[in-house]
Phi, psi and omega in degrees: 000142184294138175267121182301326182297344184262012182272088183289341183283002176228069178294343185275351185280153175277092184301324185292319181293320183286325175298312180302318179304300182307313184295308184296318181296324178288321176296322177296313181301312181296323178301311183296314183295337177289340176255315183267094190279139171075008179241056186297322183287325177293315178300312181301316182291323178289324174296317182298317180296316181295319181292333176280356177090011188247174183259157188232139172248115182261123181244128180178160177290157182300150172091003181267006173098016181293317177294322174304317182297318184288316179299322179296316179300319178300320179288318183290330184268354186055050180243155175288143189233142179215138182235132180243123173270110183281129181224163180297336181262010177287132180255151181309321177298333181292337179248334181268336183110175184208161178268127183240155178271123183242155176230126182275186183297330182270007178088359179282137185254143178209159178264140175219153183269129173255119187292140176274183181287351175289351180271067174214165180285321184239108187248123171268114175262083191288126181052057185304329184282005177273342183273160182284157176312324180297318180283321177301319184288347177292344182273342184306310182294320182292317184291330184265318191252348181064033174225165177228129177254121176234114183069235182261359186251136174252133182243137181281142175270158181293151176249138353292158178230128178222145174245125175242108183255149176234157176207151181262124183280351189262299186282101185256357180290129181076024176247163181233098179311138177294140177291158182303323184295325180275329175300325183291342176291338179277123180297317180230151164244117185250122178273127181261109183275166175285134184286163179272187189289323181293320178296317179300323178294319178293321174301316182290320179304317185287329181293316187271353180251205178260127180287145179300144175262120184276124180268145177294130179258319186226140173255178187299320179296316179297322181291323176294318177299317181293326175296325180291320180297314182301321184294342182275354184290128182285144174242112185293158181304312181301319180294318178301316178298323181292316179297321178292320180297326178293318178296311181298326185288349177273357182257125188296330183285337187235003189273148172269358181271118184299319178299321177296315181296330184272329188237359182250136175259337180205141187250189186287147178275171173302331173301327175295324178289320180295320181296319180295318184289310188290322174301317180292330175297313179300309187297322177304315176289327175297330176272005179082022182245144173253043174203148176276135179244169174302323180304322179293320184293316180290330181290332191253356183301321183288307177300333178284320192255342190298329183258005180250003177256141177245121175281143173280182183295325179292326176296311177301321182288334177279353182073022177285159175240167178287338172303315179296320182292316180298317180299319176292326177297318179296324176291326185257342174285125185295139179268124179296000000 
């Protein structure tokens, strides 16, 4: 793996800051993987999204460690953590907070704002598709603007602020699928697969033994600094053009990919291009490079695009998935 400190073609970079980023990112990854066994790709993609300043949608059946992953991240990042169990009777004020009437010792009454569980650095929205659209939409402002508006008052959320949401892809009875506008707010959609026999053995050993204690690796200030460092990673023009070509290829009206034109009704937004670029910058540093490569874009195409493509009726009737469409796009878009 390339040592960033030996790159003479970038004399203007802050080598010390870049080195700190790489060291801290790898320590963070190792710390989380010591608890969340056998989900290396899930841990890597989630950490990349957080370092890029984005939110993550984790999809997998119950019991695969999604909640454990988020709790472990909160401990390793030394951030305040909050968990919200989404249910059909959950109301927006239950997560944003509400204005209450208080009475002091002299009997004078006044209104004050009581913060909801959104006022934390790391918020786990567990089974987000169980809540009604009204409650789901309460997250939109928080995720995009990092603010909460209650009545006529707008309240700032703590920085950094991340939402990690989970949903079960199997049991759909009584669920409310997330609208496209909200899905687009998630930087990545990460699929959590069922582990193999070796991983299950490791989980069992950890269960009947003593679980590792996670020590804080990075605090909020360092996390913000790492995000700033990642944004400085250069992206060459051919790599930028390839990222743009991938996004354009997901739109049926402009795509050169026959499968997209036939089975897709809507493609990725410009926000998808931003997610692809910023995620690739973080991945490059975690791989020990101070430049974004085509490999970085291709590695992150699935978590960036899988929730941003809409299949038409014909595509759904054929039993296709957005995974298949993204794979075909990667196969057919020419690599510079």
